C-alpha beads as a LAMMPS data file, in Angstrom:
LAMMPS data file: protein, C-alpha beads

71 atoms
70 bonds

1 atom types
1 bond types

-500.0 500.0 xlo xhi
-500.0 500.0 ylo yhi
-500.0 500.0 zlo zhi

Masses

1 110.0

Atoms # bond

1 1 1 -418.121 -377.854 -101.143
2 1 1 -421.341 -376.556 -99.669
3 1 1 -422.236 -372.893 -100.117
4 1 1 -424.669 -371.181 -97.717
5 1 1 -426.466 -368.122 -99.083
6 1 1 -428.304 -365.812 -96.688
7 1 1 -431.568 -364.252 -97.846
8 1 1 -432.191 -360.968 -96.060
9 1 1 -435.468 -359.220 -95.298
10 1 1 -436.089 -355.466 -95.593
11 1 1 -434.460 -354.864 -92.193
12 1 1 -431.324 -356.751 -93.346
13 1 1 -431.990 -359.706 -91.022
14 1 1 -431.630 -363.258 -92.288
15 1 1 -435.043 -364.686 -93.159
16 1 1 -433.819 -367.841 -94.940
17 1 1 -430.624 -369.637 -95.818
18 1 1 -430.215 -371.313 -99.177
19 1 1 -427.829 -374.243 -99.595
20 1 1 -425.950 -374.955 -102.812
21 1 1 -424.032 -378.197 -103.003
22 1 1 -421.477 -378.632 -105.754
23 1 1 -423.260 -381.664 -107.169
24 1 1 -426.780 -380.169 -106.936
25 1 1 -428.570 -378.654 -109.917
26 1 1 -429.519 -375.578 -107.936
27 1 1 -429.812 -374.138 -104.426
28 1 1 -432.514 -375.160 -101.976
29 1 1 -433.793 -373.633 -98.741
30 1 1 -432.194 -375.026 -95.594
31 1 1 -434.718 -377.328 -93.908
32 1 1 -433.845 -378.240 -90.296
33 1 1 -435.944 -381.395 -90.617
34 1 1 -433.735 -382.657 -93.460
35 1 1 -430.354 -380.930 -93.200
36 1 1 -427.535 -380.435 -90.725
37 1 1 -424.655 -377.989 -90.517
38 1 1 -421.342 -379.795 -90.379
39 1 1 -418.703 -377.304 -89.193
40 1 1 -415.930 -379.703 -90.300
41 1 1 -416.992 -379.444 -93.947
42 1 1 -415.329 -376.786 -96.080
43 1 1 -418.101 -374.308 -96.841
44 1 1 -418.622 -370.964 -98.507
45 1 1 -420.871 -368.210 -97.185
46 1 1 -422.476 -365.222 -98.869
47 1 1 -425.167 -362.664 -98.171
48 1 1 -424.145 -362.331 -94.513
49 1 1 -421.213 -363.078 -92.251
50 1 1 -420.405 -366.747 -91.660
51 1 1 -421.157 -366.398 -87.937
52 1 1 -424.587 -364.857 -88.613
53 1 1 -425.516 -367.655 -91.022
54 1 1 -424.337 -370.352 -88.607
55 1 1 -426.289 -368.676 -85.786
56 1 1 -429.450 -368.584 -87.925
57 1 1 -429.044 -372.276 -88.804
58 1 1 -428.440 -373.205 -85.144
59 1 1 -431.588 -371.376 -84.066
60 1 1 -433.524 -373.005 -86.892
61 1 1 -432.354 -376.442 -85.757
62 1 1 -433.251 -375.632 -82.139
63 1 1 -436.746 -374.460 -83.146
64 1 1 -437.307 -377.660 -85.095
65 1 1 -436.499 -379.767 -82.021
66 1 1 -438.520 -377.643 -79.581
67 1 1 -442.036 -376.865 -80.919
68 1 1 -442.727 -374.242 -78.235
69 1 1 -439.347 -372.460 -78.675
70 1 1 -439.744 -368.660 -78.790
71 1 1 -436.110 -367.547 -79.344

Bonds

1 1 1 2
2 1 2 3
3 1 3 4
4 1 4 5
5 1 5 6
6 1 6 7
7 1 7 8
8 1 8 9
9 1 9 10
10 1 10 11
11 1 11 12
12 1 12 13
13 1 13 14
14 1 14 15
15 1 15 16
16 1 16 17
17 1 17 18
18 1 18 19
19 1 19 20
20 1 20 21
21 1 21 22
22 1 22 23
23 1 23 24
24 1 24 25
25 1 25 26
26 1 26 27
27 1 27 28
28 1 28 29
29 1 29 30
30 1 30 31
31 1 31 32
32 1 32 33
33 1 33 34
34 1 34 35
35 1 35 36
36 1 36 37
37 1 37 38
38 1 38 39
39 1 39 40
40 1 40 41
41 1 41 42
42 1 42 43
43 1 43 44
44 1 44 45
45 1 45 46
46 1 46 47
47 1 47 48
48 1 48 49
49 1 49 50
50 1 50 51
51 1 51 52
52 1 52 53
53 1 53 54
54 1 54 55
55 1 55 56
56 1 56 57
57 1 57 58
58 1 58 59
59 1 59 60
60 1 60 61
61 1 61 62
62 1 62 63
63 1 63 64
64 1 64 65
65 1 65 66
66 1 66 67
67 1 67 68
68 1 68 69
69 1 69 70
70 1 70 71
């Protein structure tokens, strides 16, 4: 199971998402160049609502594919 952990800034907005896989030694920061979000995988979410974390990851993936993205 993959666990997504939202890191919030002082205004309570997500500034990073950490990923903890069951087999990993520790969590790591989600990197859109290396990772994907598979909605079919059973996952856990903490630090923010599941929808907010998935939205942050989607935007992160979009930014990584579009260098001039300003969303």
